[in-house]
LOVEXPA-129024 format. One line per 3 residues: number of its first residue (from 1); their letters; for each residue z, x, y of C-alpha. Coordinates in steps of 0.5 Angstrom, whole numbers. Layout:
N
NUM	A	Z:X:Y | ...
REM end
This chain:
1007
1	PGA	72:155:307 | 67:160:306 | 64:162:299
4	DHE	69:168:299 | 75:163:298 | 72:159:292
7	EGT	76:159:286 | 75:165:282 | 72:169:287
10	PED	75:176:288 | 78:174:295 | 81:168:292
13	IRR	84:172:287 | 87:177:292 | 90:172:297
16	RFF	93:168:291 | 96:174:287 | 96:180:292
19	PNA	97:176:299 | 100:182:303 | 95:187:300
22	DPN	89:190:305 | 83:187:303 | 80:194:303
25	DPS	85:197:299 | 82:201:294 | 87:199:288
28	LEW	84:192:288 | 76:194:287 | 77:192:280
31	IKG	77:185:282 | 70:185:285 | 67:186:278
34	NAP	62:192:281 | 67:198:281 | 64:204:279
37	QSG	67:207:273 | 72:212:274 | 75:218:270
40	PTP	72:223:266 | 64:222:264 | 62:226:258
43	AKG	58:232:260 | 50:232:259 | 49:233:251
46	EEE	56:231:250 | 57:225:245 | 63:221:246
49	SPV	68:220:240 | 66:213:237 | 73:211:236
52	KSI	74:213:244 | 68:209:246 | 71:202:242
55	RYD	74:197:247 | 79:192:243 | 81:185:245
58	LNG	89:183:245 | 88:181:238 | 86:188:236
61	RPI	78:186:235 | 73:190:237 | 69:187:243
64	PEE	61:188:242 | 58:192:248 | 54:187:250
67	LRQ	60:182:252 | 64:187:255 | 61:186:262
70	SLP	60:179:262 | 67:177:260 | 72:173:265
73	THL	77:177:268 | 82:171:267 | 83:173:260
76	GLH	87:179:261 | 82:184:259 | 81:188:265
79	HHG	86:193:268 | 86:199:272 | 84:204:267
82	DAQ	77:207:266 | 71:203:266 | 75:198:270
85	DEA	69:193:270 | 69:193:262 | 73:188:259
88	GYT	78:191:253 | 82:197:252 | 80:203:248
91	LDE	85:206:243 | 88:211:248 | 89:206:253
94	LIM	93:202:248 | 97:208:246 | 99:210:253
97	LGR	101:203:255 | 105:202:248 | 109:207:252
100	STV	110:203:258 | 116:203:262 | 115:195:263
103	PAQ	118:192:256 | 113:186:256 | 107:190:257
106	RAS	110:195:252 | 111:190:247 | 104:187:248
109	MLG	101:193:247 | 105:195:240 | 103:188:238
112	TLG	96:189:239 | 96:196:236 | 99:193:230
115	KLL	93:188:229 | 88:193:231 | 90:198:225
118	SNA	91:192:220 | 84:190:222 | 81:197:221
121	ASS	85:198:215 | 82:192:212 | 75:194:214
124	PAG	70:199:210 | 70:206:213 | 65:206:219
127	EDG	65:198:220 | 65:196:227 | 65:204:229
130	AVE	72:205:226 | 70:211:223 | 77:215:224
133	VED	82:210:221 | 87:215:219 | 87:218:226
136	IRT	88:211:228 | 94:210:223 | 97:217:225
139	KVL	97:215:233 | 100:208:232 | 105:210:227
142	VTA	108:215:232 | 108:210:238 | 112:205:233
145	LEA	117:211:232 | 118:212:239 | 120:205:240
148	LAE	125:204:235 | 130:206:240 | 129:200:244
151	RGG	131:193:244 | 129:186:244 | 122:184:244
154	VLI	119:192:244 | 124:193:238 | 121:187:234
157	RAV	114:189:235 | 115:197:234 | 118:195:227
160	DAL	112:191:226 | 107:196:228 | 111:201:223
163	WIS	111:196:217 | 103:196:218 | 102:203:219
166	AVD	106:205:213 | 107:199:208 | 101:195:209
169	YAR	96:201:210 | 98:204:204 | 97:197:200
172	KRP	90:196:203 | 88:204:202 | 92:206:196
175	SSS	88:213:196 | 91:215:203 | 96:220:204
178	LDI	102:221:209 | 106:227:211 | 112:223:215
181	ANL	116:230:216 | 110:232:220 | 111:226:225
184	VPL	118:225:226 | 125:229:223 | 127:224:217
187	PAL	134:224:218 | 133:222:225 | 129:216:223
190	LRQ	134:214:218 | 140:214:222 | 136:210:227
193	LAV	134:205:222 | 141:205:220 | 143:203:227
196	HLL	139:197:227 | 141:194:220 | 149:195:222
199	PSA	152:188:221 | 156:189:227 | 149:190:231
202	QEL	144:186:228 | 139:183:233 | 133:183:229
205	PPE	130:177:226 | 130:176:218 | 123:178:218
208	SLT	124:185:222 | 130:186:217 | 126:185:211
211	QIL	120:190:214 | 125:195:215 | 127:195:208
214	EFI	120:195:205 | 119:201:210 | 125:205:207
217	LFL	123:203:200 | 116:205:201 | 118:212:203
220	VSS	122:213:197 | 117:210:192 | 110:211:195
223	PTI	106:216:192 | 102:217:198 | 108:221:201
226	QNP	106:228:201 | 112:231:205 | 118:231:204
229	TPD	118:230:196 | 121:224:193 | 128:227:191
232	QIG	129:230:198 | 127:223:201 | 132:220:196
235	SEI	138:225:198 | 137:224:205 | 137:216:204
238	LST	143:216:200 | 147:221:205 | 145:217:211
241	RDL	151:214:214 | 152:206:213 | 144:206:211
244	IPS	145:204:204 | 152:200:205 | 148:196:211
247	ILH	142:194:206 | 147:192:201 | 151:187:206
250	TFV	145:185:209 | 140:183:203 | 145:183:197
253	TSS	152:181:198 | 152:177:205 | 145:174:203
256	TSS	147:172:196 | 154:168:199 | 150:164:204
259	WTS	144:163:199 | 148:160:193 | 152:156:198
262	SPS	146:153:201 | 140:155:198 | 135:150:201
265	SSS	137:153:208 | 132:156:212 | 136:159:217
268	SLP	140:164:212 | 137:170:209 | 136:170:202
271	PNA	138:176:197 | 132:180:197 | 130:184:190
274	DAI	127:189:194 | 134:192:195 | 135:193:188
277	ALV	128:196:187 | 130:201:193 | 136:203:189
280	DAL	132:203:183 | 127:208:186 | 133:212:189
283	VRT	135:213:182 | 128:215:179 | 128:221:184
286	SRT	133:225:181 | 139:226:176 | 143:228:182
289	NAK	141:222:186 | 142:217:180 | 149:220:179
292	TVV	151:219:187 | 149:212:186 | 154:211:180
295	ENG	159:215:183 | 159:211:190 | 159:204:186
298	IAD	152:202:188 | 150:200:182 | 156:195:181
301	TFM	154:191:187 | 149:188:183 | 153:186:177
304	MFV	154:179:180 | 146:177:178 | 148:179:170
307	VVL	155:175:170 | 153:169:174 | 146:167:171
310	PPS	141:163:174 | 140:156:173 | 136:153:167
313	SNA	129:154:167 | 128:146:168 | 132:146:174
316	DNT	128:142:180 | 128:148:185 | 123:153:182
319	KDN	122:157:188 | 130:159:187 | 130:159:180
322	NLA	124:164:180 | 128:168:185 | 134:168:181
325	HEL	130:171:175 | 127:176:179 | 134:179:182
328	LAR	136:179:174 | 130:182:172 | 131:188:178
331	TLD	138:189:176 | 137:190:169 | 131:195:170
334	LYA	136:199:175 | 141:199:169 | 135:201:164
337	TLG	133:207:169 | 140:209:170 | 140:209:162
340	QYG	134:214:162 | 139:219:164 | 144:217:159
343	MYA	148:214:165 | 152:207:166 | 152:205:159
346	ITA	159:204:160 | 157:197:163 | 155:195:156
349	TTA	163:195:154 | 166:193:161 | 162:187:162
352	ADG	161:186:154 | 162:178:155 | 157:178:161
355	FTA	152:181:157 | 153:177:150 | 152:171:155
358	LGK	146:174:157 | 143:175:150 | 144:168:149
361	YVL	141:166:156 | 135:170:155 | 133:167:148
364	DLI	133:160:151 | 128:163:156 | 123:164:150
367	TPG	120:157:151 | 112:155:151 | 113:154:159
370	LFD	115:162:159 | 107:163:159 | 106:159:165
373	LAN	106:165:169 | 105:161:176 | 112:158:175
376	QRN	115:163:170 | 113:170:172 | 120:172:173
379	GWL	123:169:167 | 118:173:163 | 120:179:167
382	AVT	127:178:165 | 126:177:158 | 122:184:158
385	SYL	127:187:162 | 133:185:158 | 129:188:152
388	KLL	128:194:155 | 135:195:157 | 137:194:150
391	GVW	132:199:147 | 135:204:152 | 142:203:151
394	MTC	141:203:143 | 138:210:145 | 144:212:148
397	AID	148:210:142 | 144:214:137 | 148:221:140
400	PHK	154:219:144 | 154:226:146 | 148:226:150
403	TTP	150:221:155 | 153:222:162 | 159:222:161
406	PHE	159:223:153 | 161:217:149 | 160:212:154
409	ILW	157:208:148 | 157:208:141 | 153:206:135
412	SQV	159:202:132 | 159:198:139 | 152:196:138
415	AGW	153:194:131 | 159:190:133 | 155:186:139
418	DWV	149:185:134 | 144:188:138 | 139:189:133
421	SQV	139:182:130 | 138:180:137 | 132:184:138
424	FQL	129:181:132 | 131:174:134 | 127:175:140
427	RQR	121:178:137 | 120:173:132 | 121:167:137
430	LLR	116:171:141 | 111:172:136 | 112:165:134
433	LLG	110:163:141 | 104:167:141 | 102:164:135
436	DSK	102:157:138 | 100:159:145 | 93:158:147
439	SPH	94:163:153 | 90:170:153 | 97:174:150
442	TEV	95:171:143 | 90:176:142 | 94:182:144
445	GKR	95:187:139 | 90:184:134 | 84:189:138
448	PIP	84:196:137 | 83:200:144 | 76:201:145
451	PTV	74:209:144 | 70:208:150 | 77:207:154
454	RAA	80:213:151 | 74:217:153 | 73:214:160
457	LAA	81:216:161 | 80:223:158 | 74:224:162
460	GLR	76:222:169 | 84:224:168 | 83:230:173
463	NFP	79:226:178 | 85:220:179 | 89:221:185
466	TYQ	97:220:183 | 97:213:185 | 92:211:180
469	ILS	96:216:175 | 102:212:175 | 98:206:173
472	LRP	95:210:167 | 102:212:164 | 103:207:160
475	LSS	96:207:157 | 97:215:155 | 104:213:152
478	LLA	100:208:148 | 95:212:146 | 100:217:143
481	YAT	104:212:139 | 98:209:136 | 96:216:134
484	LVA	102:218:131 | 102:211:127 | 95:212:125
487	RRC	96:216:119 | 102:212:117 | 99:205:115
490	GAQ	98:205:108 | 92:203:105 | 89:202:112
493	AME	91:210:114 | 85:214:118 | 82:219:114
496	LKD	84:226:116 | 78:228:120 | 78:221:124
499	WLK	85:222:125 | 84:229:128 | 79:227:132
502	LSF	83:222:135 | 89:227:136 | 85:232:140
505	GTM	82:226:144 | 89:224:145 | 92:230:147
508	TCL	87:231:153 | 90:224:156 | 97:225:156
511	IEG	100:226:163 | 107:229:165 | 112:226:162
514	DED	109:225:156 | 111:232:153 | 115:229:148
517	LGS	110:225:145 | 105:231:146 | 110:235:142
520	RVL	110:230:136 | 102:230:136 | 102:237:136
523	EGI	106:237:130 | 102:232:126 | 96:236:128
526	TRS	98:243:126 | 102:240:119 | 95:236:117
529	ITK	91:242:117 | 93:245:111 | 90:249:105
532	DAA	90:242:101 | 87:238:106 | 81:244:106
535	SEL	80:243:99 | 80:235:100 | 75:236:106
538	TSS	71:241:102 | 70:236:96 | 68:230:101
541	GDK	62:235:103 | 65:237:110 | 64:244:109
544	WIF	63:246:116 | 71:244:118 | 77:249:116
547	SDA	75:249:109 | 73:256:109 | 79:259:112
550	SPE	82:266:109 | 87:265:104 | 92:269:109
553	VWS	92:264:114 | 96:259:109 | 100:265:106
556	QGG	103:267:113 | 105:260:114 | 98:256:117
559	LPV	98:253:124 | 105:251:124 | 106:259:126
562	ILP	103:257:133 | 107:250:134 | 112:253:139
565	FLQ	107:256:143 | 103:250:144 | 109:246:145
568	TAL	111:250:150 | 105:250:154 | 106:242:155
571	RRA	111:244:160 | 108:247:167 | 111:254:169
574	HVK	115:254:175 | 113:259:180 | 117:264:183
577	SQE	116:266:190 | 114:273:192 | 118:273:198
580	GGG	123:279:199 | 119:283:194 | 121:286:187
583	EDE	115:284:184 | 108:288:183 | 103:285:187
586	DDG	98:286:181 | 102:282:177 | 102:276:182
589	PGI	107:271:182 | 112:271:177 | 115:265:173
592	DES	122:262:176 | 128:263:172 | 131:257:175
595	PPE	132:250:170 | 125:247:170 | 124:240:173
598	IIA	123:235:167 | 120:228:167 | 123:223:163
601	PLV	118:220:158 | 116:213:159 | 120:211:153
604	PGR	127:215:153 | 129:219:147 | 136:222:144
607	NSI	134:229:148 | 131:226:154 | 137:222:156
610	QEA	141:229:157 | 135:233:159 | 131:229:164
613	TTL	132:231:171 | 127:226:174 | 123:220:173
616	CLP	118:221:178 | 111:224:177 | 110:230:182
619	HSS	104:229:187 | 101:235:183 | 100:231:177
622	TSP	93:231:177 | 92:237:181 | 87:243:179
625	KGS	91:248:176 | 90:255:178 | 92:255:185
628	SST	95:261:189 | 101:259:186 | 100:259:179
631	PRG	103:265:175 | 98:270:171 | 98:267:164
634	GGY	100:260:167 | 96:254:169 | 98:250:163
637	GLP	102:243:163 | 100:236:163 | 95:234:163
640	LRR	92:239:159 | 86:243:160 | 80:243:155
643	DWT	82:250:153 | 89:249:151 | 89:251:144
646	FAP	88:258:147 | 95:258:150 | 98:262:144
649	LDA	94:268:147 | 96:267:154 | 103:268:151
652	LLH	101:274:147 | 98:277:153 | 104:276:157
655	SST	110:277:152 | 115:280:157 | 115:274:161
658	APV	112:268:157 | 118:263:156 | 116:261:149
661	FKV	119:268:146 | 126:265:149 | 125:259:145
664	LPS	122:261:138 | 126:259:132 | 131:265:129
667	DWD	127:265:122 | 120:266:126 | 117:272:124
670	HSE	110:273:125 | 105:278:127 | 100:278:133
673	VDV	94:277:127 | 98:271:125 | 98:268:131
676	VRA	91:270:133 | 88:267:126 | 92:261:127
679	TLL	89:260:134 | 82:261:133 | 82:257:127
682	LTR	85:251:131 | 80:252:136 | 74:252:132
685	TLQ	77:246:128 | 77:242:135 | 70:244:137
688	DIV	68:242:130 | 71:236:129 | 70:233:136
691	AGG	63:236:137 | 61:237:130 | 60:244:130
694	TPS	53:243:133 | 50:244:140 | 47:237:140
697	GFT	54:234:139 | 57:236:146 | 55:229:148
700	SEV	58:226:154 | 64:222:151 | 67:229:148
703	RAV	66:233:154 | 73:232:156 | 76:234:150
706	AMS	71:240:147 | 71:247:151 | 65:249:155
709	REE	61:255:153 | 65:259:159 | 72:257:156
712	VVF	70:259:149 | 67:266:152 | 74:267:156
715	GCM	78:265:150 | 75:270:146 | 75:275:151
718	KVF	83:275:151 | 83:276:144 | 80:283:145
721	MLE	84:284:151 | 90:284:147 | 89:292:146
724	HGQ	89:293:154 | 94:297:157 | 97:291:160
727	NSN	100:289:154 | 103:296:152 | 110:294:155
730	SSF	110:288:150 | 116:287:146 | 112:283:141
733	GND	107:289:139 | 102:289:134 | 104:291:127
736	SAT	97:292:124 | 94:299:123 | 88:297:127
739	EVF	86:293:133 | 87:285:132 | 79:284:133
742	RDA	77:288:127 | 81:283:123 | 75:280:118
745	MIE	78:273:119 | 78:274:127 | 71:277:127
748	REM	68:271:123 | 72:265:127 | 70:268:134
751	ARL	63:269:131 | 63:261:129 | 66:259:136
754	LAP	60:263:140 | 55:261:135 | 53:254:138
757	FRS	52:257:145 | 47:263:142 | 41:258:144
760	LGR	36:263:147 | 30:262:144 | 32:255:140
763	STN	29:249:141 | 35:245:141 | 39:242:147
766	PPP	45:246:148 | 51:244:151 | 51:244:159
769	AAN	55:250:162 | 56:246:169 | 58:239:171
772	RNF	64:235:173 | 67:236:166 | 65:244:165
775	PSS	67:250:170 | 60:253:172 | 62:260:171
778	LER	67:265:168 | 70:266:175 | 72:259:175
781	TAL	74:258:168 | 79:264:169 | 82:262:175
784	PYL	88:258:172 | 90:264:167 | 89:270:173
787	GAA	91:266:179 | 88:267:185 | 91:274:187
790	TPF	87:277:181 | 79:276:181 | 75:275:175
793	FQF	71:282:177 | 78:286:176 | 79:283:169
796	YSD	71:284:167 | 72:291:169 | 78:292:165
799	FLG	74:289:159 | 68:293:160 | 73:299:160
802	LYD	76:297:154 | 69:296:151 | 68:303:152
805	SVS	74:306:150 | 75:302:143 | 70:298:141
808	FGH	65:303:137 | 59:298:139 | 63:292:136
811	PTF	57:286:136 | 62:280:139 | 65:285:144
814	GAL	59:287:147 | 56:280:147 | 61:278:151
817	LIP	59:283:156 | 53:279:158 | 54:273:161
820	PLA	57:275:167 | 51:279:168 | 47:273:170
823	NST	43:273:176 | 43:266:177 | 51:265:177
826	YPI	55:272:179 | 54:277:184 | 51:283:184
829	DYR	57:287:183 | 58:286:175 | 51:288:174
832	KLL	52:295:178 | 58:296:174 | 55:296:168
835	WGD	48:299:169 | 51:304:174 | 58:306:172
838	YAH	58:304:165 | 51:306:164 | 52:310:158
841	VLR	55:304:154 | 48:301:154 | 45:304:148
844	HLA	50:300:144 | 48:293:147 | 42:292:143
847	MEP	43:285:142 | 36:281:141 | 35:274:145
850	TDI	37:270:140 | 44:274:140 | 45:272:147
853	IGS	51:267:149 | 47:263:154 | 42:257:154
856	DAK	36:260:158 | 34:267:159 | 32:265:166
859	DWL	39:266:168 | 38:273:167 | 31:274:170
862	YPV	31:270:176 | 32:270:182 | 29:277:182
865	ESD	33:283:183 | 31:286:190 | 37:291:191
868	GEL	34:298:191 | 40:301:188 | 40:297:182
871	IGM	33:297:181 | 34:305:181 | 39:304:175
874	YVK	34:299:171 | 29:305:172 | 33:310:170
877	ALG	36:306:164 | 28:305:162 | 27:313:162
880	NGR	32:315:157 | 29:311:152 | 35:308:149
883	LRG	35:301:152 | 33:296:147 | 33:289:146
886	FLR	35:283:151 | 37:288:156 | 31:292:156
889	WVA	27:286:157 | 32:284:163 | 30:291:166
892	VHH	23:291:165 | 23:284:168 | 26:286:175
895	VAF	22:293:175 | 16:290:174 | 17:284:179
898	NIW	18:289:184 | 12:293:183 | 6:288:182
901	PDL	3:283:187 | 1:278:182 | 9:277:180
904	QEQ	12:278:187 | 8:272:189 | 12:268:184
907	SLS	18:270:187 | 18:270:194 | 25:268:196
910	SFD	27:274:192 | 24:278:198 | 24:274:204
913	PKA	29:268:203 | 29:265:210 | 22:265:210
916	KAI	21:262:204 | 27:257:206 | 23:254:212
919	GAE	16:254:209 | 13:260:213 | 8:265:211
922	PTE	11:272:210 | 10:277:216 | 6:283:216
925	ASK	12:287:217 | 15:284:211 | 8:285:207
928	QSR	8:292:209 | 15:293:207 | 14:290:200
931	LMR	8:294:199 | 12:301:200 | 17:298:196
934	SRK	12:297:190 | 9:304:191 | 16:307:190
937	VLQ	18:303:184 | 12:305:181 | 12:312:182
940	AVL	19:312:180 | 17:309:173 | 11:314:172
943	GNS	16:320:174 | 22:318:170 | 20:313:164
946	NLS	17:315:157 | 11:312:155 | 14:306:152
949	GVK	17:304:158 | 11:305:163 | 7:301:158
952	EVV	12:295:158 | 12:295:166 | 5:296:167
955	LYY	3:290:162 | 9:286:163 | 7:278:165
958	QPK	11:272:166 | 8:265:168 | 11:261:174
961	PNS	18:260:173 | 19:253:175 | 14:250:170
964	NPA	14:254:164 | 19:258:159 | 20:265:160
967	LPP	16:269:155 | 20:273:151 | 18:280:148
970	PTC	13:282:145 | 9:276:148 | 10:278:155
973	FED	7:284:154 | 0:281:151 | -6:278:155
976	NNS	-5:271:153 | -11:269:157 | -7:269:163
979	GDW	-13:270:168 | -15:277:171 | -8:280:173
982	RQQ	-10:286:169 | -16:288:173 | -12:286:180
985	RLE	-7:291:178 | -12:296:177 | -15:295:183
988	WVL	-9:295:187 | -7:301:184 | -14:304:186
991	TWG	-13:302:193 | -7:306:195 | -6:311:189
994	GEA	-13:314:189 | -17:316:182 | -11:320:180
997	LGS	-6:315:179 | -11:310:177 | -14:314:172
1000	RLQ	-7:314:169 | -6:307:168 | -14:305:167
1003	GLL	-13:306:160 | -7:301:159 | -10:296:164
1006	SS	-17:296:162 | -16:295:155
REM end
């Protein structure tokens, strides 16, 4: 035979596998190994996507590019797709083949897709070219969902790929998110899964059935699911016909029967604790779903694991023993979860004998072997779950009217069952065991929580995604409880100042669900800051704290006056949709009058068991407040913003819609002045206690607690805005004969709050105005209050108009107008508004640099103004002779920089930003344009300004801004041995203005 007939040659392959095909059939070109690449070729200059160019083997591993053309064809990696001479499959080819009509091929490709995604999820982003892992996940998930209607091997592979793309992927990449509603209609998906779980139609192996269970549990419990909400998913699962009954039959009743009769059998499917966890997760989603679980008798299914207790801990089969303990622990957790809604506590009565036996059994579990976590972990879980259940049911028994339905459990029953004694016995045995044990649990409770842990938690709380917040929730509750007991420890009680610092820090650590604890901490704070406490602090030398508050504050009730306002601010306002009108556009979204969603606390209380609507944290737990859906005056709720102490002012400004006015006690009778005094006193106490009342006190450890400069400024602005027309229709009017801001204490407290931020000209390092913990501008700071529909510029316009009409030159009022004029942060509109439309108020704004709220004068001086209209406003203001102080310096600076060439060289970017950015020299045209502008500005100064203004503009000098501090007046008008700039300016004037103009300036520039 010839060479073509040798084994492995293209002709040998054709004769063996395609004997009837023509040797020149184009469809067999691929077996020759030298066929040209077919399919579309990327255009010149167009790069192919990295993921699309990767080729994978049948195990989902990328094939190195150098091996693609050398691998033999018998490996099954060559096919009729693009690049037939290269081994492997691209992602798109695998997706296409995953929809093949050939079952064997489809099953194989689904398996490869699952392995591919599993490998990609385990690799760091970018490794092996897998830079679009989320896109791969979506494509694999959709392909798997499409195959769920198949049978046999295709269905098994589809379920495996579905599990990998959802459950396994979320475990490997917990920060991922999934919008399942965008991929497939959820009801249709659940109906399809229910079909495969029907006992009469099951054809899947136990492993696949378990994967379906884990996928459904993932849907209802994973924080990575962004849409639908957990409540919606839970309702769909419970309403899907046969789904929950099939799960209970497959993983609980049927499997338990076969497992108890033959626990060592490998063929039977053992009971799965995830089935109980699924029901527990459904209960957590909402009170409505919990009621459905109870009414349909789902919770009764698991009573067998309580009544029939596991074998003793010394049984031979440790694996089965651990499973029995896990089933018991999960059942007790489910009943405790129902108890947090005040439901199913009747079980303690109907199964009293079983729970009595359970109490004795749990007590016997507490042996030295309990801390062998490798073998007895689930025994430990059974102990803790039992204690948790007793705690929940005893809470329900405190007020039986709060259970659903009422009187499900009574305290007399608790006393009869001797639960309190059981708890103490369990506690004593555990403590004794911990004292004798050498396990790491021995030291638990002996070491205080390090302050750095609390600081780190508070500093980064808003940056944590929801999946991490879930694990932090126990810590936030622990901090709150530790704070509450810290002042009640007898001789070891904390000093008031230290306790207040701890309390303020704790308030920023609380997350949704901690509202009740936060209310208790707030009550402790407001009731601790009293006249007697002020005297105590004064005697100890802490005079900078609230010891100098006006006596009127204490006579009018002290800080408890604002306690209802602060407690209301702990709960996030619900937003009412604007669809259909009925709401003023200027007012933004309103407050929804429907019952709010109330998240149950981690440890239930007598009120929460009746009021809680869910046990799940929403996906927005850490989202920034102040989105487009935030109502005006809203934006509060846990976790608190740093400016939470200003919440009473927000309520006063929107008293017609603020929810607090609907829940005020009947004996609450105070004025706006009382509320504002208490608010400012609390705010200053926070700033002083946490940061020491000085700029140097704003260290990194307290930046998450203390307010930034912008937050304090905006809070003080709100005090003045109480006089604005937006509050004219308020049902909570000001009974004072004068404006609120003219109250002596209120004026003094605002001045003290702002004092640490008046740092122009000081040598101390001021608190930073912008970093990851501080908003960078008033525009961002105001967003939670104003909402996205109302720009801060509108608020500032109203504020400026109010100053013009009622201020009469109030110094603090005027000082608050200056920060938004900073060139470095705010657009030119703010400056044009003041210097143009309200130029007549400039004569009242005579603050010196040391009175300005800011850290660096360069914020107002650079970049140099280049707008001709605004420069004209500066010149006009200088000409009337009434401009004084810091604003006069600003005007002179920008006018002078628009005239003198030596100054212009320092700030070229102000005139030609693009040229400066690319490092190019200015063009001749731009030079001529600058020259013409300089001449016009100088002529305007000489024609409109008085002698003093002309002198200051002519003699104004500043060093280079990048390396030197700005020279304040009068230093900036002196020679300072800074070179021959005077002579240069005179020569420049003479070159184009001649002797006539030069003679007018020669006296100034040559002296």
